[in-house]
MOPAC internal coordinates of N, CA, C and O (Angstrom, degrees):
PM7 1SCF
backbone

  N    0.0000 0     0.00 0     0.00 0    0    0    0
  C    1.4403 1     0.00 0     0.00 0    1    0    0
  C    1.5326 1   107.46 1     0.00 0    2    1    0
  O    1.2310 1   120.90 1   -51.51 1    3    2    1
  N    1.3151 1   115.89 1   128.49 1    3    2    1
  C    1.4637 1   120.27 1  -179.41 1    5    3    2
  C    1.5230 1   109.25 1  -114.53 1    6    5    3
  O    1.2310 1   120.06 1   -65.66 1    7    6    5
  N    1.3411 1   117.49 1   114.34 1    7    6    5
  C    1.4621 1   119.09 1   179.57 1    9    7    6
  C    1.5271 1   111.33 1   -74.16 1   10    9    7
  O    1.2310 1   121.40 1   -34.00 1   11   10    9
  N    1.3284 1   114.93 1   146.00 1   11   10    9
  C    1.4595 1   121.34 1   175.41 1   13   11   10
  C    1.5255 1   108.40 1  -136.82 1   14   13   11
  O    1.2310 1   120.93 1   -25.88 1   15   14   13
  N    1.3035 1   115.82 1   154.12 1   15   14   13
  C    1.4545 1   121.64 1   176.16 1   17   15   14
  C    1.5181 1   107.60 1  -104.33 1   18   17   15
  O    1.2310 1   121.03 1   -56.68 1   19   18   17
  N    1.3295 1   115.63 1   123.32 1   19   18   17
  C    1.4546 1   120.70 1  -179.19 1   21   19   18
  C    1.5367 1   108.98 1  -136.41 1   22   21   19
  O    1.2310 1   120.64 1   -37.14 1   23   22   21
  N    1.3286 1   116.38 1   142.86 1   23   22   21
  C    1.4729 1   117.69 1   173.84 1   25   23   22
  C    1.5119 1   109.60 1   -73.43 1   26   25   23
  O    1.2310 1   120.70 1   -19.56 1   27   26   25
  N    1.2977 1   116.26 1   160.44 1   27   26   25
  C    1.4680 1   122.53 1  -178.85 1   29   27   26
  C    1.5126 1   110.79 1   -55.42 1   30   29   27
  O    1.2310 1   120.21 1   139.39 1   31   30   29
  N    1.3220 1   117.21 1   -40.61 1   31   30   29
  C    1.4683 1   120.52 1  -178.81 1   33   31   30
  C    1.5099 1   112.73 1   -60.31 1   34   33   31
  O    1.2310 1   120.00 1   144.26 1   35   34   33
  N    1.3212 1   117.60 1   -35.74 1   35   34   33
  C    1.4628 1   120.92 1   178.98 1   37   35   34
  C    1.5274 1   111.15 1   -64.33 1   38   37   35
  O    1.2310 1   120.59 1   147.74 1   39   38   37
  N    1.3072 1   116.48 1   -32.26 1   39   38   37
  C    1.4601 1   120.48 1  -179.97 1   41   39   38
  C    1.5287 1   109.09 1   -79.17 1   42   41   39
  O    1.2310 1   120.01 1   132.93 1   43   42   41
  N    1.3122 1   117.59 1   -47.07 1   43   42   41
  C    1.4567 1   120.89 1  -176.42 1   45   43   42
  C    1.5279 1   113.09 1   -68.80 1   46   45   43
  O    1.2310 1   120.06 1   149.02 1   47   46   45
  N    1.3156 1   117.49 1   -30.98 1   47   46   45
  C    1.4609 1   119.81 1  -178.02 1   49   47   46
  C    1.5212 1   113.50 1   -99.98 1   50   49   47
  O    1.2310 1   120.03 1  -171.34 1   51   50   49
  N    1.3004 1   117.55 1     8.66 1   51   50   49
  C    1.4654 1   119.48 1   178.89 1   53   51   50
  C    1.5213 1   108.92 1   -75.86 1   54   53   51
  O    1.2310 1   120.41 1   -21.45 1   55   54   53
  N    1.3192 1   116.83 1   158.55 1   55   54   53
  C    1.4622 1   119.85 1   179.00 1   57   55   54
  C    1.5409 1   112.52 1   -79.35 1   58   57   55
  O    1.2310 1   120.80 1  -178.57 1   59   58   57
  N    1.3272 1   116.08 1     1.43 1   59   58   57
  C    1.4649 1   119.60 1  -179.23 1   61   59   58
  C    1.5331 1   111.29 1   -78.23 1   62   61   59
  O    1.2310 1   121.40 1   -17.28 1   63   62   61
  N    1.3057 1   114.93 1   162.72 1   63   62   61
  C    1.4497 1   121.14 1   175.06 1   65   63   62
  C    1.5238 1   107.31 1  -111.00 1   66   65   63
  O    1.2310 1   120.55 1   -46.73 1   67   66   65
  N    1.3287 1   116.56 1   133.27 1   67   66   65
  C    1.4543 1   121.76 1   179.42 1   69   67   66
  C    1.5174 1   109.19 1  -109.74 1   70   69   67
  O    1.2310 1   120.77 1   -55.53 1   71   70   69
  N    1.3094 1   116.12 1   124.47 1   71   70   69
  C    1.4510 1   122.54 1  -174.45 1   73   71   70
  C    1.5144 1   108.96 1  -116.55 1   74   73   71
  O    1.2310 1   120.68 1   -45.40 1   75   74   73
  N    1.3264 1   116.31 1   134.60 1   75   74   73
  C    1.4690 1   120.19 1   174.50 1   77   75   74
  C    1.5093 1   106.77 1   -94.20 1   78   77   75
  O    1.2310 1   119.69 1   -64.33 1   79   78   77
  N    1.3323 1   118.20 1   115.67 1   79   78   77
  C    1.4610 1   121.70 1  -178.26 1   81   79   78
  C    1.5294 1   112.14 1   -61.02 1   82   81   79
  O    1.2310 1   120.88 1   -26.83 1   83   82   81
  N    1.2982 1   115.92 1   153.17 1   83   82   81
  C    1.4703 1   120.93 1  -177.90 1   85   83   82
  C    1.5159 1   113.47 1   -63.56 1   86   85   83
  O    1.2310 1   119.95 1   156.83 1   87   86   85
  N    1.3451 1   117.70 1   -23.17 1   87   86   85
  C    1.4639 1   119.66 1  -179.00 1   89   87   86
  C    1.5162 1   112.61 1   -78.08 1   90   89   87
  O    1.2310 1   119.39 1   172.34 1   91   90   89
  N    1.3345 1   118.77 1    -7.66 1   91   90   89
  C    1.4696 1   121.12 1   179.04 1   93   91   90
  C    1.5325 1   109.55 1   -72.46 1   94   93   91
  O    1.2310 1   121.64 1   -28.32 1   95   94   93
  N    1.3076 1   114.48 1   151.68 1   95   94   93
  C    1.4804 1   119.04 1   177.98 1   97   95   94
  C    1.5362 1   109.58 1   -68.76 1   98   97   95
  O    1.2310 1   121.20 1   -19.42 1   99   98   97
  N    1.3087 1   115.32 1   160.58 1   99   98   97
  C    1.4671 1   119.92 1   177.20 1  101   99   98
  C    1.5366 1   109.64 1   -71.91 1  102  101   99
  O    1.2310 1   121.28 1   -17.06 1  103  102  101
  N    1.3075 1   115.16 1   162.94 1  103  102  101
  C    1.4671 1   120.69 1  -179.57 1  105  103  102
  C    1.5261 1   108.98 1   -62.11 1  106  105  103
  O    1.2310 1   120.62 1   -51.14 1  107  106  105
  N    1.3508 1   116.42 1   128.86 1  107  106  105
  C    1.4533 1   120.27 1  -173.86 1  109  107  106
  C    1.5242 1   114.32 1  -134.64 1  110  109  107
  O    1.2310 1   119.12 1  -162.82 1  111  110  109
  N    1.2933 1   119.29 1    17.18 1  111  110  109
  C    1.4572 1   118.04 1   178.85 1  113  111  110
  C    1.5221 1   109.26 1   -70.15 1  114  113  111
  O    1.2310 1   121.31 1   -44.73 1  115  114  113
  N    1.3084 1   115.11 1   135.27 1  115  114  113
  C    1.4401 1   121.34 1  -179.18 1  117  115  114
  C    1.5349 1   108.46 1  -117.26 1  118  117  115
  O    1.2310 1   119.78 1     8.75 1  119  118  117
  N    1.2941 1   118.02 1  -171.25 1  119  118  117
  C    1.4601 1   122.97 1  -176.95 1  121  119  118
  C    1.5241 1   111.82 1   -56.85 1  122  121  119
  O    1.2310 1   119.61 1   139.16 1  123  122  121
  N    1.3062 1   118.34 1   -40.84 1  123  122  121
  C    1.4883 1   120.91 1  -177.02 1  125  123  122
  C    1.5226 1   110.90 1   -62.00 1  126  125  123
  O    1.2310 1   119.80 1   136.70 1  127  126  125
  N    1.3296 1   117.99 1   -43.30 1  127  126  125
  C    1.4574 1   120.85 1   179.84 1  129  127  126
  C    1.5265 1   111.90 1   -69.31 1  130  129  127
  O    1.2310 1   121.06 1   139.82 1  131  130  129
  N    1.3264 1   115.57 1   -40.18 1  131  130  129
  C    1.4711 1   119.56 1   176.82 1  133  131  130
  C    1.5152 1   111.09 1   -63.15 1  134  133  131
  O    1.2310 1   120.08 1   137.97 1  135  134  133
  N    1.3394 1   117.46 1   -42.03 1  135  134  133
  C    1.4749 1   120.62 1   179.50 1  137  135  134
  C    1.5283 1   111.32 1   -63.01 1  138  137  135
  O    1.2310 1   120.11 1   138.42 1  139  138  137
  N    1.3107 1   117.39 1   -41.58 1  139  138  137
  C    1.4614 1   121.22 1   179.31 1  141  139  138
  C    1.5399 1   110.49 1   -62.81 1  142  141  139
  O    1.2310 1   120.34 1   136.55 1  143  142  141
  N    1.3234 1   116.96 1   -43.45 1  143  142  141
  C    1.4658 1   121.17 1   177.70 1  145  143  142
  C    1.5232 1   109.53 1   -62.97 1  146  145  143
  O    1.2310 1   119.94 1   135.41 1  147  146  145
  N    1.3174 1   117.72 1   -44.59 1  147  146  145
  C    1.4599 1   120.98 1  -179.17 1  149  147  146
  C    1.5144 1   111.49 1   -62.52 1  150  149  147
  O    1.2310 1   120.45 1   138.73 1  151  150  149
  N    1.3314 1   116.75 1   -41.27 1  151  150  149
  C    1.4754 1   120.77 1   176.27 1  153  151  150
  C    1.5261 1   110.41 1   -60.50 1  154  153  151
  O    1.2310 1   120.38 1   135.24 1  155  154  153
  N    1.3250 1   116.88 1   -44.76 1  155  154  153
  C    1.4748 1   120.34 1  -179.88 1  157  155  154
  C    1.5351 1   110.93 1   -62.67 1  158  157  155
  O    1.2310 1   120.13 1   138.69 1  159  158  157
  N    1.3273 1   117.37 1   -41.31 1  159  158  157
  C    1.4556 1   120.51 1   179.35 1  161  159  158
  C    1.5265 1   110.96 1   -67.98 1  162  161  159
  O    1.2310 1   119.71 1   142.41 1  163  162  161
  N    1.3222 1   118.15 1   -37.59 1  163  162  161
  C    1.4669 1   120.87 1   178.45 1  165  163  162
  C    1.5337 1   110.74 1   -67.55 1  166  165  163
  O    1.2310 1   120.34 1   144.50 1  167  166  165
  N    1.3279 1   116.95 1   -35.50 1  167  166  165
  C    1.4682 1   119.53 1   176.90 1  169  167  166
  C    1.5405 1   111.54 1   -61.92 1  170  169  167
  O    1.2310 1   120.61 1   145.31 1  171  170  169
  N    1.3174 1   116.44 1   -34.69 1  171  170  169
  C    1.4696 1   120.70 1   179.21 1  173  171  170
  C    1.5338 1   112.14 1   -65.83 1  174  173  171
  O    1.2310 1   120.34 1   156.43 1  175  174  173
  N    1.3302 1   116.96 1   -23.57 1  175  174  173
  C    1.4613 1   120.83 1  -178.23 1  177  175  174
  C    1.5112 1   112.37 1   -79.85 1  178  177  175
  O    1.2310 1   119.55 1   168.09 1  179  178  177
  N    1.3280 1   118.46 1   -11.91 1  179  178  177
  C    1.4610 1   121.56 1  -178.89 1  181  179  178
  C    1.5277 1   109.88 1   -67.48 1  182  181  179
  O    1.2310 1   119.62 1   -44.85 1  183  182  181
  N    1.3446 1   118.33 1   135.15 1  183  182  181
  C    1.4553 1   120.48 1  -179.06 1  185  183  182
  C    1.5373 1   114.01 1   -59.91 1  186  185  183
  O    1.2310 1   120.49 1   152.96 1  187  186  185
  N    1.3027 1   116.67 1   -27.04 1  187  186  185
  C    1.4600 1   119.83 1  -177.14 1  189  187  186
  C    1.5401 1   112.94 1   -80.88 1  190  189  187
  O    1.2310 1   120.66 1   168.13 1  191  190  189
  N    1.3207 1   116.34 1   -11.87 1  191  190  189
  C    1.4627 1   120.46 1  -176.65 1  193  191  190
  C    1.5277 1   110.10 1   -91.10 1  194  193  191
  O    1.2310 1   122.00 1   -51.13 1  195  194  193
  N    1.3067 1   113.78 1   128.87 1  195  194  193
  C    1.4629 1   119.25 1   173.35 1  197  195  194
  C    1.5061 1   109.26 1  -118.96 1  198  197  195
  O    1.2310 1   120.04 1   -23.92 1  199  198  197
  N    1.2818 1   117.53 1   156.08 1  199  198  197
  C    1.4522 1   120.62 1  -179.25 1  201  199  198
  C    1.5098 1   112.23 1   108.34 1  202  201  199
  O    1.2310 1   121.46 1    15.28 1  203  202  201
  N    1.3143 1   114.81 1  -164.72 1  203  202  201
  C    1.4491 1   121.66 1  -176.89 1  205  203  202
  C    1.5146 1   110.40 1  -129.41 1  206  205  203
  O    1.2310 1   121.07 1   -10.14 1  207  206  205
  N    1.3135 1   115.56 1   169.86 1  207  206  205
  C    1.4591 1   121.90 1   178.25 1  209  207  206
  C    1.5225 1   108.76 1   -87.78 1  210  209  207
  O    1.2310 1   120.27 1   -51.79 1  211  210  209
  N    1.3321 1   117.09 1   128.21 1  211  210  209
  C    1.4567 1   120.59 1   175.02 1  213  211  210
  C    1.5078 1   107.17 1   -85.63 1  214  213  211
  O    1.2310 1   120.39 1   -67.67 1  215  214  213
  N    1.3160 1   116.85 1   112.33 1  215  214  213
  C    1.4538 1   120.03 1  -175.81 1  217  215  214
  C    1.5210 1   113.12 1   -93.02 1  218  217  215
  O    1.2310 1   120.68 1  -174.09 1  219  218  217
  N    1.2985 1   116.30 1     5.91 1  219  218  217
  C    1.4545 1   119.49 1   179.11 1  221  219  218
  C    1.5156 1   110.87 1    94.49 1  222  221  219
  O    1.2310 1   121.58 1     5.92 1  223  222  221
  N    1.3019 1   114.57 1  -174.08 1  223  222  221
  C    1.4675 1   119.56 1  -177.31 1  225  223  222
  C    1.5152 1   110.14 1   -94.27 1  226  225  223
  O    1.2310 1   121.32 1   -40.60 1  227  226  225
  N    1.3014 1   115.09 1   139.40 1  227  226  225
  C    1.4563 1   122.64 1   170.32 1  229  227  226
  C    1.5040 1   105.92 1  -113.97 1  230  229  227
  O    1.2310 1   120.12 1   -52.48 1  231  230  229
  N    1.3227 1   117.38 1   127.52 1  231  230  229
  C    1.4621 1   121.13 1  -179.02 1  233  231  230
  C    1.5184 1   108.06 1  -113.16 1  234  233  231
  O    1.2310 1   121.43 1   -61.16 1  235  234  233
  N    1.3290 1   114.86 1   118.84 1  235  234  233
  C    1.4533 1   121.77 1   179.15 1  237  235  234
  C    1.5248 1   109.52 1  -114.73 1  238  237  235
  O    1.2310 1   120.35 1   -40.50 1  239  238  237
  N    1.3120 1   116.93 1   139.50 1  239  238  237
  C    1.4548 1   122.40 1   174.22 1  241  239  238
  C    1.5287 1   106.95 1  -116.11 1  242  241  239
  O    1.2310 1   120.18 1   -59.99 1  243  242  241
  N    1.3284 1   117.26 1   120.01 1  243  242  241
  C    1.4697 1   118.80 1  -178.16 1  245  243  242
  C    1.5336 1   112.00 1   -65.09 1  246  245  243
  O    1.2310 1   121.65 1   -39.07 1  247  246  245
  N    1.3292 1   114.44 1   140.93 1  247  246  245
  C    1.4565 1   120.04 1   174.89 1  249  247  246
  C    1.5162 1   108.72 1   -80.12 1  250  249  247
  O    1.2310 1   120.78 1     0.63 1  251  250  249
  N    1.2930 1   116.11 1  -179.37 1  251  250  249
  C    1.4690 1   121.00 1   179.98 1  253  251  250
  C    1.5280 1   108.81 1   -71.12 1  254  253  251
  O    1.2310 1   120.65 1   -52.21 1  255  254  253
  N    1.3316 1   116.36 1   127.79 1  255  254  253
  C    1.4639 1   119.26 1   178.90 1  257  255  254
  C    1.5257 1   111.71 1   -66.35 1  258  257  255
  O    1.2310 1   121.59 1   -43.05 1  259  258  257
  N    1.3173 1   114.57 1   136.95 1  259  258  257
  C    1.4600 1   120.81 1   178.28 1  261  259  258
  C    1.5119 1   108.46 1  -129.18 1  262  261  259
  O    1.2310 1   120.15 1   -56.72 1  263  262  261
  N    1.3243 1   117.31 1   123.28 1  263  262  261
  C    1.4534 1   119.73 1  -178.57 1  265  263  262
  C    1.5319 1   112.33 1   -55.36 1  266  265  263
  O    1.2310 1   121.53 1   -46.06 1  267  266  265
  N    1.3397 1   114.67 1   133.94 1  267  266  265
  C    1.4549 1   121.08 1   177.54 1  269  267  266
  C    1.5245 1   114.00 1    78.10 1  270  269  267
  O    1.2310 1   119.37 1  -174.92 1  271  270  269
  N    1.3174 1   118.80 1     5.08 1  271  270  269
  C    1.4694 1   120.84 1   179.35 1  273  271  270
  C    1.5219 1   110.20 1  -117.15 1  274  273  271
  O    1.2310 1   120.95 1   -24.59 1  275  274  273
  N    1.3164 1   115.78 1   155.41 1  275  274  273
  C    1.4470 1   121.89 1   177.50 1  277  275  274
  C    1.5249 1   109.21 1   -67.93 1  278  277  275
  O    1.2310 1   120.47 1   -38.39 1  279  278  277
  N    1.3209 1   116.70 1   141.61 1  279  278  277
  C    1.4592 1   120.92 1   179.87 1  281  279  278
  C    1.5193 1   109.01 1   -69.66 1  282  281  279
  O    1.2310 1   120.59 1   -49.81 1  283  282  281
  N    1.3182 1   116.48 1   130.19 1  283  282  281
  C    1.4569 1   121.80 1   178.20 1  285  283  282
  C    1.5328 1   108.26 1  -104.63 1  286  285  283
  O    1.2310 1   120.76 1   -44.66 1  287  286  285
  N    1.3173 1   116.15 1   135.34 1  287  286  285
  C    1.4557 1   122.33 1   176.31 1  289  287  286
  C    1.5252 1   108.01 1  -120.77 1  290  289  287
  O    1.2310 1   120.60 1   -47.54 1  291  290  289
  N    1.3199 1   116.46 1   132.46 1  291  290  289
  C    1.4643 1   121.53 1   177.33 1  293  291  290
  C    1.5171 1   108.77 1   -88.64 1  294  293  291
  O    1.2310 1   121.01 1   -55.33 1  295  294  293
  N    1.3031 1   115.67 1   124.67 1  295  294  293
  C    1.4675 1   122.32 1  -178.95 1  297  295  294
  C    1.5246 1   108.32 1   -87.00 1  298  297  295
  O    1.2310 1   120.94 1   -73.89 1  299  298  297
  N    1.3422 1   115.81 1   106.11 1  299  298  297
  C    1.4659 1   119.17 1  -176.38 1  301  299  298
  C    1.5130 1   112.95 1  -102.54 1  302  301  299
  O    1.2310 1   119.92 1   170.16 1  303  302  301
  N    1.3246 1   117.76 1    -9.84 1  303  302  301
  C    1.4684 1   121.12 1   173.49 1  305  303  302
  C    1.5161 1   108.76 1  -151.41 1  306  305  303
  O    1.2310 1   120.48 1   -49.20 1  307  306  305
  N    1.3196 1   116.68 1   130.80 1  307  306  305
  C    1.4679 1   121.41 1   177.56 1  309  307  306
  C    1.5180 1   112.91 1   106.77 1  310  309  307
  O    1.2310 1   120.29 1  -171.22 1  311  310  309
  N    1.3437 1   117.05 1     8.78 1  311  310  309
  C    1.4499 1   118.00 1  -176.98 1  313  311  310
  C    1.5324 1   113.86 1   -64.12 1  314  313  311
  O    1.2310 1   120.30 1   147.03 1  315  314  313
  N    1.3411 1   117.04 1   -32.97 1  315  314  313
  C    1.4660 1   120.08 1   179.13 1  317  315  314
  C    1.5342 1   110.42 1   -64.87 1  318  317  315
  O    1.2310 1   120.81 1   134.28 1  319  318  317
  N    1.3335 1   116.06 1   -45.72 1  319  318  317
  C    1.4737 1   120.72 1  -178.96 1  321  319  318
  C    1.5087 1   111.17 1   -66.86 1  322  321  319
  O    1.2310 1   120.33 1   133.55 1  323  322  321
  N    1.3127 1   116.97 1   -46.45 1  323  322  321
  C    1.4724 1   119.62 1  -178.35 1  325  323  322
  C    1.5227 1   111.27 1   -64.68 1  326  325  323
  O    1.2310 1   120.04 1   139.84 1  327  326  325
  N    1.3237 1   117.53 1   -40.16 1  327  326  325
  C    1.4574 1   120.91 1   178.09 1  329  327  326
  C    1.5256 1   110.11 1   -64.93 1  330  329  327
  O    1.2310 1   120.03 1   134.88 1  331  330  329
  N    1.3212 1   117.55 1   -45.12 1  331  330  329
  C    1.4652 1   121.19 1  -179.52 1  333  331  330
  C    1.5186 1   112.01 1   -61.60 1  334  333  331
  O    1.2310 1   120.17 1   132.97 1  335  334  333
  N    1.3297 1   117.27 1   -47.03 1  335  334  333
  C    1.4456 1   120.07 1   179.62 1  337  335  334
  C    1.5259 1   111.51 1   -65.65 1  338  337  335
  O    1.2310 1   119.77 1   145.17 1  339  338  337
  N    1.3105 1   118.05 1   -34.83 1  339  338  337
  C    1.4646 1   121.45 1   175.76 1  341  339  338
  C    1.5259 1   110.43 1   -64.56 1  342  341  339
  O    1.2310 1   120.56 1   134.96 1  343  342  341
  N    1.3159 1   116.53 1   -45.04 1  343  342  341
  C    1.4808 1   120.27 1   177.76 1  345  343  342
  C    1.5350 1   111.40 1   -61.52 1  346  345  343
  O    1.2310 1   120.79 1   138.01 1  347  346  345
  N    1.3157 1   116.10 1   -41.99 1  347  346  345
  C    1.4639 1   119.79 1   179.95 1  349  347  346
  C    1.5281 1   110.72 1   -62.95 1  350  349  347
  O    1.2310 1   120.18 1   136.92 1  351  350  349
  N    1.3043 1   117.26 1   -43.08 1  351  350  349
  C    1.4690 1   121.11 1   178.52 1  353  351  350
  C    1.5289 1   112.07 1   -65.16 1  354  353  351
  O    1.2310 1   120.65 1   143.99 1  355  354  353
  N    1.3328 1   116.36 1   -36.01 1  355  354  353
  C    1.4692 1   119.80 1   177.06 1  357  355  354
  C    1.5154 1   110.15 1   -63.66 1  358  357  355
  O    1.2310 1   120.42 1   135.07 1  359  358  357
  N    1.3194 1   116.80 1   -44.93 1  359  358  357
  C    1.4741 1   121.34 1  -179.13 1  361  359  358
  C    1.5261 1   111.10 1   -64.17 1  362  361  359
  O    1.2310 1   120.86 1   138.53 1  363  362  361
  N    1.3286 1   115.96 1   -41.47 1  363  362  361
  C    1.4677 1   119.60 1   179.14 1  365  363  362
  C    1.5246 1   111.02 1   -63.99 1  366  365  363
  O    1.2310 1   120.60 1   142.28 1  367  366  365
  N    1.3146 1   116.47 1   -37.72 1  367  366  365
  C    1.4570 1   121.24 1  -177.20 1  369  367  366
  C    1.5353 1   112.19 1   -68.43 1  370  369  367
  O    1.2310 1   120.04 1   149.98 1  371  370  369
  N    1.3051 1   117.53 1   -30.02 1  371  370  369
  C    1.4772 1   121.81 1  -176.20 1  373  371  370
  C    1.4972 1   111.93 1   -68.65 1  374  373  371
  O    1.2310 1   120.10 1   180.00 1  375  374  373

């Protein structure tokens, strides 16, 4: 397994498909987790802050390659964060 650092946009705009396996727990972020994320994002907006937000590790396991099909990756760690950030971006876009 080779770790790489990628911004969220590189993951969301990639041609790959990300699948949450059935053995993963259901989505469970509550108000406390949303508030912490919102605080972190607001801190990034401060003029004195430089750098990026560390969103934690996302662990993907590639599925079996199939000729002519999009590569599927199983998300085995980080599904709560990726789902939450995706939902937030959907709401902002609307």
